[in-house]
PDB file as gemmi writes it, atoms N, CA and C in Angstrom:
CRYST1    1.000    1.000    1.000  90.00  90.00  90.00 P 1                      
ATOM      1  N   MET A   1     -11.410 -12.805   2.101  1.00  0.00           N  
ATOM      2  CA  MET A   1     -10.144 -12.711   1.934  1.00  0.00           C  
ATOM      3  C   MET A   1      -9.485 -11.239   2.242  1.00  0.00           C  
ATOM      4  N   GLN A   2      -8.680 -11.263   3.171  1.00  0.00           N  
ATOM      5  CA  GLN A   2      -8.187  -9.601   3.393  1.00  0.00           C  
ATOM      6  C   GLN A   2      -6.618  -9.674   2.694  1.00  0.00           C  
ATOM      7  N   VAL A   3      -6.392  -8.422   2.118  1.00  0.00           N  
ATOM      8  CA  VAL A   3      -5.354  -8.111   1.089  1.00  0.00           C  
ATOM      9  C   VAL A   3      -4.708  -7.067   1.889  1.00  0.00           C  
ATOM     10  N   ALA A   4      -3.737  -6.910   1.969  1.00  0.00           N  
ATOM     11  CA  ALA A   4      -2.897  -5.915   2.848  1.00  0.00           C  
ATOM     12  C   ALA A   4      -2.859  -5.170   1.689  1.00  0.00           C  
ATOM     13  N   VAL A   5      -2.751  -3.515   2.331  1.00  0.00           N  
ATOM     14  CA  VAL A   5      -2.870  -2.431   1.188  1.00  0.00           C  
ATOM     15  C   VAL A   5      -2.138  -1.335   1.834  1.00  0.00           C  
ATOM     16  N   ILE A   6      -0.731  -0.709   1.246  1.00  0.00           N  
ATOM     17  CA  ILE A   6       0.067   0.373   1.388  1.00  0.00           C  
ATOM     18  C   ILE A   6      -0.132   1.604   1.126  1.00  0.00           C  
ATOM     19  N   LEU A   7      -0.377   2.315   2.076  1.00  0.00           N  
ATOM     20  CA  LEU A   7      -0.880   3.786   1.622  1.00  0.00           C  
ATOM     21  C   LEU A   7       0.197   4.757   1.662  1.00  0.00           C  
ATOM     22  N   GLU A   8       0.529   5.540   0.796  1.00  0.00           N  
ATOM     23  CA  GLU A   8       1.729   6.658   0.645  1.00  0.00           C  
ATOM     24  C   GLU A   8       0.915   7.904   0.507  1.00  0.00           C  
ATOM     25  N   LYS A   9       1.533   8.878   1.387  1.00  0.00           N  
ATOM     26  CA  LYS A   9       1.213  10.184   1.206  1.00  0.00           C  
ATOM     27  C   LYS A   9       1.852  10.896   0.010  1.00  0.00           C  
ATOM     28  N   SER A  10       1.190  11.459  -0.852  1.00  0.00           N  
ATOM     29  CA  SER A  10       2.145  12.417  -1.970  1.00  0.00           C  
ATOM     30  C   SER A  10       1.725  13.605  -1.855  1.00  0.00           C  
ATOM     31  N   GLU A  11       2.504  14.688  -2.607  1.00  0.00           N  
ATOM     32  CA  GLU A  11       2.040  15.767  -2.693  1.00  0.00           C  
ATOM     33  C   GLU A  11       0.321  16.282  -3.277  1.00  0.00           C  
ATOM     34  N   ASN A  12      -0.107  14.919  -4.229  1.00  0.00           N  
ATOM     35  CA  ASN A  12      -1.410  15.695  -4.653  1.00  0.00           C  
ATOM     36  C   ASN A  12      -2.429  14.526  -3.692  1.00  0.00           C  
ATOM     37  N   GLY A  13      -2.157  14.008  -2.590  1.00  0.00           N  
ATOM     38  CA  GLY A  13      -2.879  12.869  -1.938  1.00  0.00           C  
ATOM     39  C   GLY A  13      -2.435  11.854  -1.352  1.00  0.00           C  
ATOM     40  N   TYR A  14      -3.290  10.686  -1.630  1.00  0.00           N  
ATOM     41  CA  TYR A  14      -2.573   9.504  -1.432  1.00  0.00           C  
ATOM     42  C   TYR A  14      -2.570   8.247  -2.631  1.00  0.00           C  
ATOM     43  N   ALA A  15      -1.734   7.629  -2.522  1.00  0.00           N  
ATOM     44  CA  ALA A  15      -1.530   6.422  -3.438  1.00  0.00           C  
ATOM     45  C   ALA A  15      -1.320   5.261  -2.633  1.00  0.00           C  
ATOM     46  N   ALA A  16      -2.033   3.973  -3.227  1.00  0.00           N  
ATOM     47  CA  ALA A  16      -2.228   2.931  -2.284  1.00  0.00           C  
ATOM     48  C   ALA A  16      -1.590   1.794  -3.346  1.00  0.00           C  
ATOM     49  N   TYR A  17      -1.301   0.627  -3.044  1.00  0.00           N  
ATOM     50  CA  TYR A  17      -1.229  -0.503  -3.749  1.00  0.00           C  
ATOM     51  C   TYR A  17      -1.012  -1.863  -2.731  1.00  0.00           C  
ATOM     52  N   ALA A  18      -1.204  -2.978  -3.482  1.00  0.00           N  
ATOM     53  CA  ALA A  18      -1.115  -4.247  -2.666  1.00  0.00           C  
ATOM     54  C   ALA A  18      -0.085  -4.947  -3.034  1.00  0.00           C  
ATOM     55  N   PRO A  19       0.870  -5.069  -2.283  1.00  0.00           N  
ATOM     56  CA  PRO A  19       2.156  -5.845  -2.671  1.00  0.00           C  
ATOM     57  C   PRO A  19       1.971  -7.321  -2.938  1.00  0.00           C  
ATOM     58  N   GLU A  20       0.963  -8.050  -2.749  1.00  0.00           N  
ATOM     59  CA  GLU A  20       0.612  -9.290  -2.800  1.00  0.00           C  
ATOM     60  C   GLU A  20      -0.353  -9.442  -4.278  1.00  0.00           C  
ATOM     61  N   VAL A  21      -0.680  -8.268  -4.776  1.00  0.00           N  
ATOM     62  CA  VAL A  21      -1.463  -7.999  -5.828  1.00  0.00           C  
ATOM     63  C   VAL A  21      -0.893  -7.339  -7.111  1.00  0.00           C  
ATOM     64  N   PRO A  22       0.145  -7.674  -7.950  1.00  0.00           N  
ATOM     65  CA  PRO A  22       0.805  -6.770  -8.722  1.00  0.00           C  
ATOM     66  C   PRO A  22       0.012  -6.142  -9.684  1.00  0.00           C  
ATOM     67  N   GLY A  23       0.403  -5.038  -9.654  1.00  0.00           N  
ATOM     68  CA  GLY A  23      -0.759  -4.164 -10.888  1.00  0.00           C  
ATOM     69  C   GLY A  23      -1.871  -3.320 -10.492  1.00  0.00           C  
ATOM     70  N   CYS A  24      -2.168  -4.123  -9.000  1.00  0.00           N  
ATOM     71  CA  CYS A  24      -3.495  -3.175  -8.258  1.00  0.00           C  
ATOM     72  C   CYS A  24      -2.729  -2.202  -7.656  1.00  0.00           C  
ATOM     73  N   VAL A  25      -3.470  -0.975  -8.140  1.00  0.00           N  
ATOM     74  CA  VAL A  25      -2.972   0.236  -7.528  1.00  0.00           C  
ATOM     75  C   VAL A  25      -4.355   1.510  -7.737  1.00  0.00           C  
ATOM     76  N   ALA A  26      -4.161   2.440  -6.734  1.00  0.00           N  
ATOM     77  CA  ALA A  26      -5.486   3.466  -6.598  1.00  0.00           C  
ATOM     78  C   ALA A  26      -4.746   4.676  -6.328  1.00  0.00           C  
ATOM     79  N   ALA A  27      -5.057   5.964  -6.332  1.00  0.00           N  
ATOM     80  CA  ALA A  27      -4.791   7.460  -5.843  1.00  0.00           C  
ATOM     81  C   ALA A  27      -6.135   7.990  -5.702  1.00  0.00           C  
ATOM     82  N   GLY A  28      -6.158   8.965  -4.794  1.00  0.00           N  
ATOM     83  CA  GLY A  28      -7.256   9.946  -4.371  1.00  0.00           C  
ATOM     84  C   GLY A  28      -6.594  10.914  -3.731  1.00  0.00           C  
ATOM     85  N   ASP A  29      -7.501  11.878  -3.389  1.00  0.00           N  
ATOM     86  CA  ASP A  29      -7.065  13.387  -2.594  1.00  0.00           C  
ATOM     87  C   ASP A  29      -7.197  12.980  -1.257  1.00  0.00           C  
ATOM     88  N   THR A  30      -7.922  12.044  -0.568  1.00  0.00           N  
ATOM     89  CA  THR A  30      -7.777  11.908   0.613  1.00  0.00           C  
ATOM     90  C   THR A  30      -7.480  10.224   0.821  1.00  0.00           C  
ATOM     91  N   ARG A  31      -7.211  10.173   2.269  1.00  0.00           N  
ATOM     92  CA  ARG A  31      -6.681   8.610   2.682  1.00  0.00           C  
ATOM     93  C   ARG A  31      -8.253   7.783   2.274  1.00  0.00           C  
ATOM     94  N   GLU A  32      -9.053   8.304   2.961  1.00  0.00           N  
ATOM     95  CA  GLU A  32     -10.572   7.450   2.657  1.00  0.00           C  
ATOM     96  C   GLU A  32     -10.664   7.425   1.247  1.00  0.00           C  
ATOM     97  N   GLU A  33     -11.122   8.171   0.582  1.00  0.00           N  
ATOM     98  CA  GLU A  33     -11.174   8.137  -0.916  1.00  0.00           C  
ATOM     99  C   GLU A  33     -10.455   7.111  -1.279  1.00  0.00           C  
ATOM    100  N   THR A  34      -8.664   7.064  -1.104  1.00  0.00           N  
ATOM    101  CA  THR A  34      -8.173   6.401  -1.801  1.00  0.00           C  
ATOM    102  C   THR A  34      -8.488   5.045  -1.282  1.00  0.00           C  
ATOM    103  N   LEU A  35      -8.599   4.557   0.118  1.00  0.00           N  
ATOM    104  CA  LEU A  35      -9.026   3.119   0.374  1.00  0.00           C  
ATOM    105  C   LEU A  35     -10.329   2.619  -0.341  1.00  0.00           C  
ATOM    106  N   GLN A  36     -11.156   3.622  -0.881  1.00  0.00           N  
ATOM    107  CA  GLN A  36     -12.348   3.020  -1.471  1.00  0.00           C  
ATOM    108  C   GLN A  36     -12.295   3.021  -2.888  1.00  0.00           C  
ATOM    109  N   LEU A  37     -11.597   3.539  -3.387  1.00  0.00           N  
ATOM    110  CA  LEU A  37     -10.816   3.514  -4.775  1.00  0.00           C  
ATOM    111  C   LEU A  37     -10.092   2.150  -4.835  1.00  0.00           C  
ATOM    112  N   MET A  38      -9.319   1.672  -3.776  1.00  0.00           N  
ATOM    113  CA  MET A  38      -8.606   0.614  -3.785  1.00  0.00           C  
ATOM    114  C   MET A  38      -9.142  -0.849  -3.693  1.00  0.00           C  
ATOM    115  N   GLN A  39     -10.184  -0.407  -2.796  1.00  0.00           N  
ATOM    116  CA  GLN A  39     -11.581  -1.624  -2.526  1.00  0.00           C  
ATOM    117  C   GLN A  39     -11.877  -1.828  -4.071  1.00  0.00           C  
ATOM    118  N   GLU A  40     -12.455  -1.114  -4.755  1.00  0.00           N  
ATOM    119  CA  GLU A  40     -12.853  -1.051  -5.971  1.00  0.00           C  
ATOM    120  C   GLU A  40     -12.155  -1.675  -6.937  1.00  0.00           C  
ATOM    121  N   ALA A  41     -10.746  -1.212  -7.100  1.00  0.00           N  
ATOM    122  CA  ALA A  41      -9.738  -1.843  -8.162  1.00  0.00           C  
ATOM    123  C   ALA A  41      -9.402  -3.157  -7.636  1.00  0.00           C  
ATOM    124  N   LEU A  42      -9.229  -3.612  -6.534  1.00  0.00           N  
ATOM    125  CA  LEU A  42      -9.242  -4.880  -5.706  1.00  0.00           C  
ATOM    126  C   LEU A  42     -10.283  -5.730  -6.419  1.00  0.00           C  
ATOM    127  N   GLU A  43     -11.331  -5.542  -6.173  1.00  0.00           N  
ATOM    128  CA  GLU A  43     -12.448  -6.413  -6.518  1.00  0.00           C  
ATOM    129  C   GLU A  43     -12.641  -6.466  -7.941  1.00  0.00           C  
ATOM    130  N   PHE A  44     -12.518  -5.428  -8.948  1.00  0.00           N  
ATOM    131  CA  PHE A  44     -12.460  -5.421 -10.164  1.00  0.00           C  
ATOM    132  C   PHE A  44     -11.065  -6.227 -10.946  1.00  0.00           C  
ATOM    133  N   HIS A  45     -10.177  -6.100 -10.168  1.00  0.00           N  
ATOM    134  CA  HIS A  45      -8.814  -7.186 -10.413  1.00  0.00           C  
ATOM    135  C   HIS A  45      -9.187  -8.299 -10.347  1.00  0.00           C  
ATOM    136  N   PHE A  46      -9.942  -8.533  -9.296  1.00  0.00           N  
ATOM    137  CA  PHE A  46     -10.067  -9.982  -9.019  1.00  0.00           C  
ATOM    138  C   PHE A  46     -11.216 -10.964  -9.579  1.00  0.00           C  
ATOM    139  N   GLN A  47     -12.220 -10.009 -10.065  1.00  0.00           N  
ATOM    140  CA  GLN A  47     -13.142 -10.298 -10.978  1.00  0.00           C  
ATOM    141  C   GLN A  47     -12.825 -10.688 -12.238  1.00  0.00           C  
ATOM    142  N   ALA A  48     -11.761  -9.749 -12.626  1.00  0.00           N  
ATOM    143  CA  ALA A  48     -11.313  -9.893 -14.215  1.00  0.00           C  
ATOM    144  C   ALA A  48     -10.500 -11.282 -14.165  1.00  0.00           C  
ATOM    145  N   MET A  49      -9.731 -11.612 -12.989  1.00  0.00           N  
ATOM    146  CA  MET A  49      -8.719 -12.633 -13.003  1.00  0.00           C  
ATOM    147  C   MET A  49      -9.697 -14.113 -12.979  1.00  0.00           C  
ATOM    148  N   VAL A  50     -10.841 -14.038 -12.112  1.00  0.00           N  
ATOM    149  CA  VAL A  50     -11.590 -15.180 -12.091  1.00  0.00           C  
ATOM    150  C   VAL A  50     -12.242 -15.247 -13.684  1.00  0.00           C  
ATOM    151  N   ARG A  51     -12.788 -14.451 -13.936  1.00  0.00           N  
ATOM    152  CA  ARG A  51     -13.483 -14.150 -15.273  1.00  0.00           C  
ATOM    153  C   ARG A  51     -12.582 -14.816 -16.746  1.00  0.00           C  
ATOM    154  N   ASP A  52     -11.224 -14.684 -16.649  1.00  0.00           N  
ATOM    155  CA  ASP A  52     -10.321 -14.744 -17.624  1.00  0.00           C  
ATOM    156  C   ASP A  52      -9.742 -16.347 -17.051  1.00  0.00           C  
ATOM    157  N   SER A  53     -10.351 -16.909 -16.256  1.00  0.00           N  
ATOM    158  CA  SER A  53      -9.272 -18.151 -15.480  1.00  0.00           C  
ATOM    159  C   SER A  53      -7.908 -17.938 -15.164  1.00  0.00           C  
ATOM    160  N   ASP A  54      -7.200 -16.712 -15.016  1.00  0.00           N  
ATOM    161  CA  ASP A  54      -5.578 -16.370 -14.647  1.00  0.00           C  
ATOM    162  C   ASP A  54      -5.569 -17.184 -13.223  1.00  0.00           C  
ATOM    163  N   PRO A  55      -4.489 -17.396 -13.078  1.00  0.00           N  
ATOM    164  CA  PRO A  55      -4.083 -17.829 -11.474  1.00  0.00           C  
ATOM    165  C   PRO A  55      -3.984 -16.923 -10.781  1.00  0.00           C  
ATOM    166  N   LEU A  56      -4.805 -16.894  -9.574  1.00  0.00           N  
ATOM    167  CA  LEU A  56      -5.175 -15.865  -8.501  1.00  0.00           C  
ATOM    168  C   LEU A  56      -3.916 -15.811  -7.709  1.00  0.00           C  
ATOM    169  N   PRO A  57      -3.533 -14.427  -7.383  1.00  0.00           N  
ATOM    170  CA  PRO A  57      -2.289 -14.525  -6.405  1.00  0.00           C  
ATOM    171  C   PRO A  57      -2.034 -15.267  -5.209  1.00  0.00           C  
ATOM    172  N   GLU A  58      -1.000 -15.634  -4.680  1.00  0.00           N  
ATOM    173  CA  GLU A  58      -1.224 -16.354  -3.262  1.00  0.00           C  
ATOM    174  C   GLU A  58      -1.263 -15.121  -2.153  1.00  0.00           C  
ATOM    175  N   VAL A  59      -2.152 -15.039  -1.681  1.00  0.00           N  
ATOM    176  CA  VAL A  59      -2.491 -13.878  -0.581  1.00  0.00           C  
ATOM    177  C   VAL A  59      -1.714 -14.395   0.595  1.00  0.00           C  
ATOM    178  N   THR A  60      -0.904 -14.272   1.176  1.00  0.00           N  
ATOM    179  CA  THR A  60      -0.380 -15.006   2.295  1.00  0.00           C  
ATOM    180  C   THR A  60      -0.608 -14.029   3.899  1.00  0.00           C  
ATOM    181  N   GLY A  61      -0.383 -12.809   3.200  1.00  0.00           N  
ATOM    182  CA  GLY A  61      -0.707 -11.963   4.557  1.00  0.00           C  
ATOM    183  C   GLY A  61       0.610 -11.061   4.887  1.00  0.00           C  
ATOM    184  N   VAL A  62       0.559  -9.943   4.497  1.00  0.00           N  
ATOM    185  CA  VAL A  62       1.970  -9.193   4.417  1.00  0.00           C  
ATOM    186  C   VAL A  62       2.042  -8.635   6.102  1.00  0.00           C  
ATOM    187  N   ASP A  63       2.868  -8.795   6.396  1.00  0.00           N  
ATOM    188  CA  ASP A  63       3.178  -8.020   7.898  1.00  0.00           C  
ATOM    189  C   ASP A  63       4.012  -6.752   7.904  1.00  0.00           C  
ATOM    190  N   CYS A  64       3.460  -6.032   8.979  1.00  0.00           N  
ATOM    191  CA  CYS A  64       3.908  -4.499   8.405  1.00  0.00           C  
ATOM    192  C   CYS A  64       4.654  -4.212   9.967  1.00  0.00           C  
ATOM    193  N   ALA A  65       5.598  -3.611  10.025  1.00  0.00           N  
ATOM    194  CA  ALA A  65       5.951  -2.843  11.524  1.00  0.00           C  
ATOM    195  C   ALA A  65       6.409  -1.370  11.234  1.00  0.00           C  
ATOM    196  N   MET A  66       6.244  -0.806  12.093  1.00  0.00           N  
ATOM    197  CA  MET A  66       6.742   0.727  12.184  1.00  0.00           C  
ATOM    198  C   MET A  66       8.031   0.578  13.277  1.00  0.00           C  
ATOM    199  N   LEU A  67       9.106   0.912  12.939  1.00  0.00           N  
ATOM    200  CA  LEU A  67      10.396   1.062  13.666  1.00  0.00           C  
ATOM    201  C   LEU A  67      10.988   2.554  13.847  1.00  0.00           C  
ATOM    202  N   ASP A  68      11.287   2.821  15.389  1.00  0.00           N  
ATOM    203  CA  ASP A  68      11.860   3.927  15.287  1.00  0.00           C  
ATOM    204  C   ASP A  68      13.387   4.138  14.904  1.00  0.00           C  
ATOM    205  N   VAL A  69      13.777   5.080  14.222  1.00  0.00           N  
ATOM    206  CA  VAL A  69      15.043   5.410  14.108  1.00  0.00           C  
ATOM    207  C   VAL A  69      15.400   6.639  14.547  1.00  0.00           C  
ATOM    208  N   PRO A  70      16.760   6.493  15.408  1.00  0.00           N  
ATOM    209  CA  PRO A  70      16.861   7.888  16.267  1.00  0.00           C  
ATOM    210  C   PRO A  70      17.855   8.700  15.890  1.00  0.00           C  
ATOM    211  N   LEU A  71      16.735   9.381  14.623  1.00  0.00           N  
ATOM    212  CA  LEU A  71      17.643  10.394  13.693  1.00  0.00           C  
ATOM    213  C   LEU A  71      18.154  11.500  14.563  1.00  0.00           C  
ATOM    214  N   GLU A  72      17.135  11.887  15.572  1.00  0.00           N  
ATOM    215  CA  GLU A  72      17.452  13.509  16.012  1.00  0.00           C  
ATOM    216  C   GLU A  72      19.044  12.999  16.672  1.00  0.00           C  
ATOM    217  N   LYS A  73      18.801  11.949  17.412  1.00  0.00           N  
ATOM    218  CA  LYS A  73      20.204  11.766  18.064  1.00  0.00           C  
ATOM    219  C   LYS A  73      21.663  11.672  17.064  1.00  0.00           C  
ATOM    220  N   MET A  74      21.219  11.053  16.097  1.00  0.00           N  
ATOM    221  CA  MET A  74      22.024  11.148  14.998  1.00  0.00           C  
ATOM    222  C   MET A  74      22.473  12.284  14.477  1.00  0.00           C  
ATOM    223  N   LEU A  75      21.354  13.058  14.080  1.00  0.00           N  
ATOM    224  CA  LEU A  75      21.933  14.462  13.909  1.00  0.00           C  
ATOM    225  C   LEU A  75      22.893  15.250  14.878  1.00  0.00           C  
ATOM    226  N   ALA A  76      22.349  15.104  16.231  1.00  0.00           N  
ATOM    227  CA  ALA A  76      23.063  15.804  17.220  1.00  0.00           C  
ATOM    228  C   ALA A  76      24.286  15.335  17.381  1.00  0.00           C  
ATOM    229  N   GLU A  77      24.717  14.039  17.129  1.00  0.00           N  
ATOM    230  CA  GLU A  77      26.061  13.677  17.190  1.00  0.00           C  
ATOM    231  C   GLU A  77      26.934  14.173  16.082  1.00  0.00           C  
ATOM    232  N   ARG A  78      26.348  14.226  14.810  1.00  0.00           N  
ATOM    233  CA  ARG A  78      26.782  14.589  13.625  1.00  0.00           C  
ATOM    234  C   ARG A  78      27.168  16.254  13.907  1.00  0.00           C  
ATOM    235  N   SER A  79      26.601  16.758  14.536  1.00  0.00           N  
ATOM    236  CA  SER A  79      26.699  18.075  14.771  1.00  0.00           C  
ATOM    237  C   SER A  79      27.866  18.585  15.995  1.00  0.00           C  
ATOM    238  N   ALA A  80      27.706  17.712  16.962  1.00  0.00           N  
ATOM    239  CA  ALA A  80      28.572  18.135  17.964  1.00  0.00           C  
ATOM    240  C   ALA A  80      30.166  17.775  17.471  1.00  0.00           C  
ATOM    241  N   ALA A  81      30.201  16.743  16.252  1.00  0.00           N  
ATOM    242  CA  ALA A  81      31.616  16.109  15.990  1.00  0.00           C  
ATOM    243  C   ALA A  81      32.172  17.497  15.272  1.00  0.00           C  
TER     244      ALA A  81                                                      
END                                                                             
């Protein structure tokens, strides 16, 4: 099963979370370290849920898109006004 993971850059490195797996997070110094820690966290999280017979989250597949916002144009228009 594939689980979508969101990575966020912070002042101290990176943080990661899985939107479809509440409470499962990880943080590390690098992107690669954070992904490895998140992999381990997800496996541990699911192992505990299976062991405890907890209901598993419904992982349907989160979609992600990057959109361009014309911020430079907006700032230029504001400066010209």
